[in-house]
VEXLOMAR-361385 format. One record per residue (C-alpha): x, z, y; chain; residue number from 1. Coordinates in steps of 0.5 Angstrom, whole numbers. Last residue first. Example, Ala and Ser with C-alpha at 12.3 -4.5 7.8 and 13.67 -1.06 7.14 Angstrom:
2
@u=27 w=14 v=-2 unit=A pos=2
@u=25 w=16 v=-9 unit=A pos=1
***
This chain:
79
@u=378 w=242 v=-218 unit=A pos=79
@u=382 w=236 v=-217 unit=A pos=78
@u=383 w=233 v=-223 unit=A pos=77
@u=385 w=226 v=-222 unit=A pos=76
@u=392 w=227 v=-223 unit=A pos=75
@u=391 w=230 v=-230 unit=A pos=74
@u=387 w=224 v=-232 unit=A pos=73
@u=393 w=219 v=-230 unit=A pos=72
@u=398 w=224 v=-233 unit=A pos=71
@u=394 w=224 v=-240 unit=A pos=70
@u=393 w=216 v=-239 unit=A pos=69
@u=401 w=215 v=-239 unit=A pos=68
@u=402 w=221 v=-244 unit=A pos=67
@u=397 w=218 v=-249 unit=A pos=66
@u=390 w=218 v=-249 unit=A pos=65
@u=387 w=215 v=-255 unit=A pos=64
@u=379 w=213 v=-255 unit=A pos=63
@u=374 w=214 v=-249 unit=A pos=62
@u=374 w=216 v=-242 unit=A pos=61
@u=368 w=213 v=-239 unit=A pos=60
@u=364 w=220 v=-239 unit=A pos=59
@u=369 w=223 v=-234 unit=A pos=58
@u=368 w=230 v=-233 unit=A pos=57
@u=370 w=232 v=-240 unit=A pos=56
@u=376 w=227 v=-239 unit=A pos=55
@u=378 w=231 v=-233 unit=A pos=54
@u=378 w=237 v=-237 unit=A pos=53
@u=382 w=234 v=-242 unit=A pos=52
@u=387 w=231 v=-237 unit=A pos=51
@u=388 w=238 v=-233 unit=A pos=50
@u=389 w=242 v=-240 unit=A pos=49
@u=395 w=236 v=-242 unit=A pos=48
@u=398 w=237 v=-235 unit=A pos=47
@u=398 w=244 v=-235 unit=A pos=46
@u=401 w=244 v=-242 unit=A pos=45
@u=407 w=240 v=-240 unit=A pos=44
@u=408 w=233 v=-243 unit=A pos=43
@u=414 w=230 v=-247 unit=A pos=42
@u=415 w=223 v=-247 unit=A pos=41
@u=412 w=219 v=-253 unit=A pos=40
@u=415 w=219 v=-260 unit=A pos=39
@u=410 w=215 v=-265 unit=A pos=38
@u=415 w=209 v=-266 unit=A pos=37
@u=422 w=210 v=-263 unit=A pos=36
@u=422 w=205 v=-256 unit=A pos=35
@u=429 w=207 v=-253 unit=A pos=34
@u=425 w=211 v=-248 unit=A pos=33
@u=421 w=215 v=-252 unit=A pos=32
@u=427 w=217 v=-256 unit=A pos=31
@u=430 w=219 v=-249 unit=A pos=30
@u=424 w=223 v=-247 unit=A pos=29
@u=424 w=226 v=-254 unit=A pos=28
@u=431 w=228 v=-254 unit=A pos=27
@u=431 w=230 v=-247 unit=A pos=26
@u=425 w=235 v=-248 unit=A pos=25
@u=429 w=238 v=-255 unit=A pos=24
@u=433 w=243 v=-251 unit=A pos=23
@u=427 w=246 v=-247 unit=A pos=22
@u=423 w=248 v=-253 unit=A pos=21
@u=426 w=255 v=-254 unit=A pos=20
@u=424 w=256 v=-246 unit=A pos=19
@u=417 w=257 v=-248 unit=A pos=18
@u=414 w=260 v=-241 unit=A pos=17
@u=417 w=254 v=-237 unit=A pos=16
@u=412 w=250 v=-241 unit=A pos=15
@u=412 w=245 v=-247 unit=A pos=14
@u=408 w=240 v=-251 unit=A pos=13
@u=411 w=234 v=-255 unit=A pos=12
@u=408 w=228 v=-257 unit=A pos=11
@u=402 w=228 v=-254 unit=A pos=10
@u=396 w=225 v=-257 unit=A pos=9
@u=389 w=227 v=-253 unit=A pos=8
@u=384 w=224 v=-258 unit=A pos=7
@u=377 w=222 v=-255 unit=A pos=6
@u=371 w=220 v=-259 unit=A pos=5
@u=365 w=221 v=-255 unit=A pos=4
@u=359 w=225 v=-257 unit=A pos=3
@u=353 w=223 v=-253 unit=A pos=2
@u=349 w=229 v=-250 unit=A pos=1
***
């Protein structure tokens, strides 16, 4: 196996089981929409996990995966 450099770079990770972070979600999403550097939309834990599994299965995934890429990878994950 070849070692591939893949970095998953979420801004804020959240889940419905961790309610204390919910008030911060709109703030992060607004900051992302305004173009604040190094702030992306928030991502759910399940989306991040599916993206990582999909990236492991796809040998073509390389480099930094931001929220958009993570969401696309998560949608590809079918099993």
